[in-house]
N, C-alpha and C positions, 0 to 999 in steps of 0.2 A: 558446434557456433553456428549461432544461425546469422542471417544477413540481412540487414536493414532493408525493407521496402520502400522505392522512392512513392511519397504520401501524392504526387502530381501524375503516378502512370497510371492507368488504366488497367485494375484488372481479371476482368471478366469479357467474355466475348466482346466483340464490339456488334452494336444493338442499332438498327432501321428506321429511324421514326417514322411511324404514317401516322396521316388525322385520320381518326378512325371515325370521329362523330362531329357535334357542329353544323352550324346552316352552311352550306354548300353551294356555289351554282358552275354543275360543270365541272366538278373538282375544286372550284376554289372556294375560298374561305369569303366569307360577306364582306367580312370586316377588313378583307386587302381591297376588295371590289372597290367600298365605301372610302378606303383612303386614297384610292389611284384616282379613283372618281373627283376626286377634292382637289386633286395636285393640276387631274385637268381641264376645271373651272377657273383655278388660280392663276394658271397661265393664259389661261382668255380673254384674260383683262391685258394682256400685252402684246401689243401690233409687232408686225415686223416689216410689213411691207404691204402697201395699198394694189390692191384688185383693179386692175387695168378697165376689165372690158365691161364690170356691174356693177364698180367702184364698192366701198367700205375697204376691209382691210384684211391681212391673214393673220390669226391667232398665235402665238407660239405655240399654242400645246398640241399644233397639227406635227410636231418635230416629238412629241409622245404616242403617237395613237398603235405606230408599231409597236413601240417599246412594250404595252402593255398586251398584247395580242403574244410577245413572247415570254411575257410575265407571267399569264393567265390561262393564257389559253386560246383558241379562237371565237367561243361563245365567251366566256368570263372576260374576254379583255375587251371585245365588242360590247358587251352588257356598260362595262365602267366608263370605256370611251362616249357612249351612249346619253350613259346618264351624266357627265360630266360632262359633255361638251351640251346639252338638252340647259341645263341648268347658265351655263355660260352664257346659252341664247339669252335667255334673262335679264341676269345682271351686269353682260359685258354686249350688249347690242351692236356697239359701234365695230366687231368683228365678229358678227353673228353673219354679215356675207346674207343669202337666197335660203335662212334656216333651213329648210328642209333635205334644201341640197349639200348645207355642210354639215348636217346632224346625220346622213348617208357618207357622207362620207365618213367620217367619223367610225361609224361602227366597221362598214366595209376595209377598213383601212386595217383596223384591229385585227380582224378574221383575216381578209389574207396574210399577215404575218402569221397569227396562230398555226396557220395552215400548211406552211410551209416545211414541215419533215410528219403529216400524218402518218400514224403505225394502225395497222387492227384492222379495227372499219373504218380505223379517217383516212386510210391510206388514198381511197380515190377523193378526198376532198377537192386536190388543188385541181381536179378537171373542173365541176361547177362554176370553183372562182375564177380561174382562168376566161370559162367562156364567158359567164357574165362580163366580164372587162373587154373580152373580143367586143361581145355586143354592143359596150358602148360605144370604144373607139369605132367600132364600122359604123353609128348612127352621127358620133362625129364630125369626121371625116366626110362620109357619104353625101351628108349635108353641106358639110363646105364645099365643099367640091362640085357636086351634081344640082345645089341648089344653088347657095350663094353666086359660084363664081372663083371660087380662090384658088388660084394656081393650084395647079399637085405640090411643086417646088417648096411652096411656100406651108402650104397645111401641111405635108410630111419632115420638114425642120419644125414648124411649131409646135408640135405633138411627140418631140423627139421625146421625151418624159414619159409618156404615157406608151409608145409601142416599143420603147426602150425597156419598158417595168414589164413586158409582157412577156418581152425575148428573154429576160433574164429569169421571171415563173416558171417558162417554158425552159428554160437550161439547168445542169448540172449547178448553176450558183444557190438555185432553192435548195436543197437540202444542207446544201456547203452552208447558209446563212445557220442553220441550227448545231451546227457542228463547231463552228467559230463560236457561236452563241455560248456553249456549253464547254468553251476550252477552259483549261485552269490560268492559260494567259490573258491577260488584262488590254493587251496587245489586241490579240485576235480576237476580243469580246467585242470591244470595238469596232473592231474591222465586220463584224457580225450584224449589226448594231447600224453603222451605218449602212449597210447593204441591203438590208433586210427594211427600213425606211424609203429607201429610194424605190424599192422593187414591191411594196407594198400599197406603197403612196401613189405612185405613178400608176397602178390597175384602176386603184378609188377613183383619183383624179378622172381616168380617161372615163369611167362609167357617169362624174361627173360633170364631165366638160359634154357629156350625150344628151346630159338635158340639160344644162344651163346655156347650147348652142341653139335650141329651139326659147329657150327664151330671147336673148339678146343680140344673135346673128352679129357678133361684130365682124368688121369691115375688114381686107387686107394691109391698112396701116397697122391696123391692131396688130393681128397676128405678125409682122413683121417689128414690132418693137417688144414682143411677147419674147422670138426667136432668141434672143440674149438674157432678157432677163431671169424665164422659167429655171432655166440651170442654176443659177446665183442662186435664186429661192429656195430649189430642192436641195443643196447643198448648206443652205440652210439647219433648213429642218432634219438633214443627217447629223450635221455638230449638233444640235440638240438633244439628240437622238442620243446620240452617242456620248455626248459630256455627263446627260442626267443616265445615261442609261448605266454606264458603268461604274456608275458610284453606286446609283440604287442594286445593282448584283453583287458587289463585293461588297457592300454592307449588309446584301443577306446571307451572302456566303459566309462570311464572317460570324453572325448571329444566330446563324445556325433557323432560323425558321423552317417550317414546315412545306414543303414544296406544294403549288397546286400541282394536281395529276397531271396536268397536261406545258409544264414551265416549260420553257430550251432555255433555262440557266442552271 
């Protein structure tokens, strides 16, 4: 007596699909980079708040820079964010700000996010990332307090996003971002994306501030205005990264596309 087999049940051994060929950058297919760069450019058209210190407005694309680093890895994520931001500077100049600084911030955010769980030869990658951010924060606060004369308390409160991100990156929260993003629970994935966005963007923001403060030297009144505004702006970026990121990661898992080598989902 023969037993009927379920035609929908796999009969062979489980196999792992790997990317063996095709054009890739640091293990991420160029097609992925192109698509995500286009998303960055599209979101660059949408402003979500004004820039008090230098004028202009912030683009919504800032909310997904960290996501690209987590999806593609540090190098490919930085390339995708950089290309998308560079195109956005030309087609959406109303959100470009000081464009070299905006471009640098996009690249650094994705690179920092992609480096949170370095393994093998990349296990020391977080060290230079942290040192660059620390240098930016030192230049920023040093000029504010020692040269411009901003009160220390005001400068510390006004730079809370920056130094909190550095402390998070230096703590066990950094590898936790990777573990949460790789979780099977989408609620935990959302938590990882939110935490990773705050951490990575805050570190890049410290470097950006270290440059822009030498250009604009905003007075204490601007610092005081920024103290309550910056955290709300950052929460909005985190919300954008969480909403878009959970949808993208859920879709990628469902359709089973080949994961980039250094992806963290």
